[in-house]
Phi, psi and omega in degrees: 000134176292143176299129184292144182254146175248118176254136179246129177279132183235130188250015178195162174305318180298317177298319181298317178290326177297312184291335179297337178271010180257183178270011180303146179275333182207152181240138169255123182259122180209186182225158172063072176309320185298334180259012180080011177099124168228177181302126176280169177294137179278341180299128180085354181295327181296324178287322175299317182302326182286344184259001185240128182273331182287152169302145179235125173257131181267131174289132177240096180210107195286348180199164172283171177104213184285181183248019178260116189246142174283167178300324180293322179289325177298315179299320179299317179294321176300318177294322176298321177298312180297322179296315180290326177298315179298328182275357171109012177299142180272339183191183189219159179229116180208176176190156180207140180233157168269161168310148183070020166061050165249154172300140174268092186293327178295314178297320179297320180298318180294316180293316179297323177295321181293327179295335167054063175078352175284149179294150177218150179251133167272121188280191190289005166304335180302329185289355175264347192291147168279148179053066186297331178295321177292317181298321179299315180297319178301317178295319181299315178293334178280356178087021176301133182270325184218142174243113179273119185202149171259013181079036178062033175226184174273345186224130185300326179295325181284339182263021189299325181290321176295318180301323178296315180295318179296318180300320179294327184272339189292328182082182189282342188263348181241128178265145174264121183254102183283124180214167181113098179068020184280122179218171182296334182287338178243354177299321182299329180289320175296314183296328181298339180284345175070029181265140181281090185233161162252171191224145183229131177212150169276333175051044188282145167298137181309131176076011183228174170246030181250133179293143181266110185298325178293321178294318178299316179301318178295319177299316181291322176298321176294320177294327179293341180280354180280000000 
């Protein structure tokens, strides 16, 4: 089993720098927690990148709302990927659906091309898809590096059987990144299932959008026991 990775979502430059002082393995940089994360400003990212040792994946989601994008929006997100790539991002997080909750393969192809060999994560839009096993195979063939999912539920613990299925289908080149309500109080229950997963959490201090360093430490200690 691969050593499990812990990714922390950061919703501002302040949050990113806070999490940089933690034991997190990778950081996801985005904006607007209330909307589930959208593309953050690229201005100043090159300076942030120099202050952070962990890999940083940039969220590429041009607006809040659904995940059905026009051609103009796809082009905009392609440019956002290129801008963050130039500023030093290590990878990207994106997703696109068609009406009726099918993967938008055309949009995914364009976004993956813009990523230009950088790893990318398909985000939790996946939890809306119909026929998730077929969708997962499509992502695997498209070169998706990570699938962020709660197992088609609101909470990763409730989706444990789907997470087990996804891990079995993903193959050796795609990691399943379990997220959705993940905290130290329920991570132990997930780990007890013995599934080869990575883990994603915002680990926020109550009432803030700033990561809790003690909570991140607790998460890492649990993972270290694997």
